[in-house]
Every structure is written in structure tokens, then in C-alpha cells.
C-alpha positions, 0 to 999 in steps of 0.5 A, a space after each residue: 345610748 338607751 342600754 347605757 341609761 338603762 345600765 345607769 338607772 339600774 345601777 341607781 336604783 340598786 343604789 337606791 334600794 341598798 340606801 333604802 334597806 340600810 337605813 331600815 337596818 339602822 332604824 331597826 338596830 336603834 329601835 332594838 337599842 332604845 328597847 334594851 335600855 328602857 328594859 334596863 330602866 324598868 328592872 333597876 326601878 323595879 329591884 328597889 320596890 321591896 328595899 325602901 320604905 315609903 318616904 314620908 310624903 307617899 301616904 297623903 300622896 296616895 291617900 289623896 289620889 285614893 279619895 279622888 278615885 272612891 269618892 269623885 272629891 279632892 278635899 284631903 289635901 290639894 296643896 298639889 294637883 291629882 293627875 300623878 296622885 291618881 297615877 300612884 293610887 289607880 292600882 292599889 285601888 282597883 285590885 286592893 280596894 286600899 284604905 289609909 287613914 284621915 289626913 292627920 294619920 296618913 300611916 293607918 287604915 290598911 297599912 296599919 292593920 293589915 300584914 306587912 306583905 300588903 303594905 309592901 305589895 300595895 306600895 310596890 303598886 303604888 310605886 308602878 304608877 310613877 312608870 306612866 310618867 318615867 317611860 314617856 319622859 325617856 321616849 321623848 328624850 330620845 325624840 328631841 335628841 333625835 331631832 336635833 343630833 340624830 339617832 346616835 345622839 338621841 340613843 346617848 340621851 337616853 342612856 344618860 337619862 336612864 342611868 341619872 340617879 335622880 330621874 332612877 330614884 323618883 321613878 321608884 319612890 311614890 311621889 310627885 317629882 318624876 311626874 313633874 319633870 316629865 310632864 314640864 319636860 314633855 310641856 317644853 318639848 312641844 312648846 318648842 315644836 309649835 314655835 318652829 312649826 305653826 299650826 293646829 297641830 303643835 298648838 293642841 299638843 302643847 296645849 294638852 302638855 302643858 295642862 298635864 304638867 299643871 295638874 301634875 305639880 303647880 310648879 309648872 305654872 312658874 316654869 312653863 310661862 318663861 320657858 313658852 315666852 323664850 321659845 316663842 322669841 326663838 322661833 320668830 326667827 325661823 318661822 314665817 311670818 304670821 298675820 296678827 288674827 292668826 296669832 290671836 287664834 292660836 293663842 286663844 284656842 291655846 288658853 281655852 284647851 288649857 284650861 278646859 283640860 286642867 277643869 276636867 281633870 278636876 272633874 269639871 267641878 264649880 263652887 267656893 274656894 275653901 277657906 283656911 284659917 291661915 289665909 291672911 292676904 287680901 287675894 287669899 280672902 277674895 277668892 275665899 268670897 268667890 265661886 270658881 270653876 276648879 275650887 280645890 286648884 285654886 285652894 292648892 295654889 293659895 296653899 303653895 304660895 302660904 307654904 312659900 311665905 311661910 318657909 320650910 327648914 332646910 339644911 345646907 353644909 352645916 346650916 339650918 335656915 327656915 327660908 333657905 339660901 339663894 345658891 342651895 339649888 345650884 350647889 345641890 344640882 353640883 353634888 347630886 349629879 354624876 360629874 361625866 354628866 355635867 361635863 358632857 352637858 356643858 361640853 355639849 352647849 360649846 359644840 352646838 354654839 360652834 356648829 349652830 348657824 343661829 347661836 340665839 335661836 340654836 340648840 344650845 339656847 333651847 336646851 339650856 333657857 329652861 334649866 336657867 329658868 328652872 334654876 332661877 325660879 328655884 333661887 328666889 324659892 324658900 323651899 329648899 328642901 331637896 333636889 327633887 324640886 329642880 329635878 325637871 332640869 335632868 332630861 335637859 342635861 341629858 338633851 344636852 350631852 347628846 350633841 357630842 354623839 352628833 351627825 357624821 364626823 371624820 375620824 380626826 374630829 371622832 377621836 378628838 370629841 366622840 372618844 372622850 364623850 363615849 368614856 364620859 357617858 361610860 363613867 355616868 352609866 358606871 356611876 350609876 350602876 356602882 350606887 345601885 341601888 340607893 339612888 335617892 341617896 347619891 352624891 358626887 364621889 368626891 363627898 361620897 362618906 360625908 353626905 349629910 355634912 353637905 345635904 339632908 332633907 329628901 336628898 338623903 332622908 326621906 324616911 326610906 331606910 326604915 325597913 333596913 333598920 328592921 333588919 339591923 335590929 332583928 340581926 343585932 337582937 335588940 329588945 328595944 331601940 330610941 328611933 329619931 327618924 322620919 316615919 317613927 309613928 310606924 316603926 312597930 309595924 316592922 318589928 322595931 320597938 320604939 322606946 327606952 328600957 329601965 336605966 339599969 337594963 344591960 340593954 339600954 343603950 341604943 338609939 337610930 338618928 337619921 340624918 335629918 335629926 342629927 343635922 337639927 332638922 326636926 327634934 335635934 340630936 345634933 350633940 350625937 352627930 359628935 360621937 362615933 356611931 356603933 353602925 350605919 344603916 343604909 344611906 340615912 340611919 346612924 345607930 349609936 350605942 349607949 349607957 343608960 346614963 349618957 342617954 338620959 343626958 341627951 334627952 
């Protein structure tokens, strides 16, 4: 008997050892694949650095970060918080001491006075700063998907996220939107974990993540409270009952931690909220007469509210509006997202609802709720100038997509679900690689080639193709070209003579117009949109060759 028990014990130990080794091998394999996905993502992002010129917002963001690093003040343009701007400015400042111009002339200073190689190098350094947000975003996509759907789900989600054209685009430019998407997503993850496992650990991690989101972009102040409230209500169904005193303690510590971290990002500044001539509301007048912690934070919030009330000219499918359309962002998401990812996310919702024992607190609602909140906020906004304003939905879409790769399945179920899901994931990846390096100007294949008929602004034309136009001008030996494009004030830096030649000059016939101008955003050149262009440069500039009389007839 003892020999039999010993033999069975040895067998059990060998089985356990074999299972442990199998788990270890699988973990190493998953880690290796994750590292490869991240490396490919970084290579794809970095490969765009010397293709595209700066987007029009970049000099303001970099200059604001440089001001903070150089002086400790944050007066340049407080409509956006400093955290992401510090990431953009850190590398250009420390090794190169980059100096840009005043707020009214952001494209000046070293970028105007020094050689073009210096411009490209320091712009690349600034863009590199956004990887500080992009890499953690992908890692949390993997962790959240793995928590819900297992290791294969985690890898599927991070592959989908790393191949999202919108996430790739905004990881490779010097703007704030990838920072906003990353911090909102990470904050939502820790708020969800806190709702599932109440305790000090996730309370403090959630507070830190929320603080990072708020000090990256003020839209987090609108996105995160309803997301947190939804997670709290979902979590009440599964977590142990807590006493009112416990809830009060957690709430007080959470709020204090957020306040103190945000104040620290603003260097514990204390003073009067700066007044603006545009301040017309009672709230602005009241705050302007008060002394508060982080006065530039309050100034920035007031500026965002004023911008929202003032509106901003946008374009959607043949219409121009100062105050936008309630349906702008659903259409923008449909046009700017790979069809395969949308189908995978919808499939993920269906699968998680079918499998969940508690659909009102299961993965489908946990992941879909932030998407609903972010889109709802966008739909009531007057600022309809790019899908980037709801960029935060994309990580949630990719985690939803991972549901199709969850758990152990029978061969029949694997054939019915996993193989189609793999095909969809493959289509998503292939579509992403096919548009390289023009991730910013990505549109669904159904409208590709006619993008400007549907959307312009930062969806298509954000000033990124000026370097390509310079190459076109050199190759075609064009002595001068009338330029109507974002960023035209620094065309000369790239060797573009932005002017008309005399009417009797044989070469007086070139106009380069961006998609925004052709569609009536800014100086209106919509009359040119009816003409056949001589060439298209990049994705956002159309070149026309006209006679002298024709040029003067459209001025």
C-alpha cells in the first residue's frame, strides 16, 4: 500500500512539475511575442519622424513645455495642462536647449534661425516623448485583456492596438492626444480594479492615474467621473459590503491625493487666476478675483469652456459649421477605424454578453461604458475638429476585440469563432501596414481616395505634408508656388517660395492648396476643388497648374 501511495505521489509530483514548466514556457513565449509587438510598433512610429513636418499645434505644445522647464512658469498657453507638454519638451530641452518663439509666433526661434537638420532632429526628439504614453498604453491593454480573456486575448488586444492607425499616428506626432488616450485608459483600468477590489492599493493607484489624466488634458475631467460612477455601481454587485465610514475614508483620501498630485504638477503654484479680455461669464469673473492653488489650472479650464462656447469651424461631408454636429464623432469613428476592428469589437460584445453570468457588471459593459461616455461627451461638444478628441475609445475597442480569443475552446467552437476572428485581426493588421506611413490620414477603404469629401481638419490635413511639398517643388523645378496650407508661414525654411510670379511669367501657374482650404476651412479656395489637379502631394495637398489670368480670377 505504501509503495502504491508513493508511486502515485511521485506521479503527481511529476505531473505538477510538468504543468509548472508548461506554464513557465507559455509565460516566456507570451512575453517574447509581447516584446516583438512593442518593438515593431516603436519602429513603425519612429520611421515616420522624418517623413512628416510638424502638425500645426506642435510648436505651441513644445514651447509651453520649454517655458515650464526653463522658468518654472506656465503662462504661455494654459488651455492644456503641462504633463504631456513636459514629455514633448524634455528631450529637445536637455541636450539641445531648443528655443522657440513667443505665443504669437510659435514657429520662430531656433526652428526658424538654425539649419533644417536641427529642426528635424529636435522635432524627432519631441515626438519621441510621446512613447512615454504609448508604451504604457499598450502594456495596460495587454494586462486588462489578459485579466479578462487570458494570455491569448491579451496578445490579440495589444496587436490590435499597436496596429490601430489612429494610435500609431498620434504616437508619432508632437501633440497631446496619445497622452490623453493613454492616461484616460489607464485611469479607467485602475478605477475598475478599485471597484472590483476595494482597498488602499487600488484607491491610491487610481488617484495617481486620474491625476495624470487631468494634468494631460482637461477632457479627462468630463470623461472620468461618469466612468468611475458606472464602475462603482457595477462593482457593488460583486464586492463585499463596506461600511459608510470605509467608503468615506476611501473617498476623502482619493480626492485629496488627486488634488495634491495635480497641484504638484503645477509646481505647487498659488495665486490669482489670470484674467482674460474674453471672460464674460460670472464664473470667470468670480474666479478671476480669487487666489487659488494652481491658478493656471483654473485659467486653463476657463479657456476650454470659452473655446467650447465660441465653437470652432469644422467640416463634415460637404458642410462647414462653427458649432459642429451631434453625429460628427460617430461618423468620424466609422470612417477613421479599420472595418475589421469595428466588427471584432462588436463580436466581443456579443461573446462577452453570452458568456457572462452577470451581464450588468461583466466585461461587455465594463469596456463599452467608457466608449459610450466618451462618444456622448463628443456628441454634445462644439469642437468637431478631429477623431483625436475621442481617441481614448480605441484601447477599449481593442480590449473588446480580445474576447474572441478568450479561454479554452472545443475544436468546433474554435472553428466557428476563433478562425474568423483571426482572419479579422489579420485584415486589421494588413490594412494598417498598407497605409504606412500615412496613419494620420487613414480612412476606411470604402472612401479612400475621396477622403476630403467626408472629413478634413486633423483627420486629414494638419500641416504634416509640407516637407513632401518641398520635395515636389524641387523635383519639378517650380520657382514659386502660391501656398494655401497649414503652416505656410515657414514654407521658406523648406525651400518653398510662397508667392506669385508676374502675370506674364511662363511659370506663373502653380497653387498648392490643402484639404482644409479646398473645403472652406480658413481662406476659402473651394472654387479650386472643382478643377482637375495637376498632382496630389502626400494625403493632404493638391497642386494646380493655372494660367496667370486664371490665378488672378480666383483671388
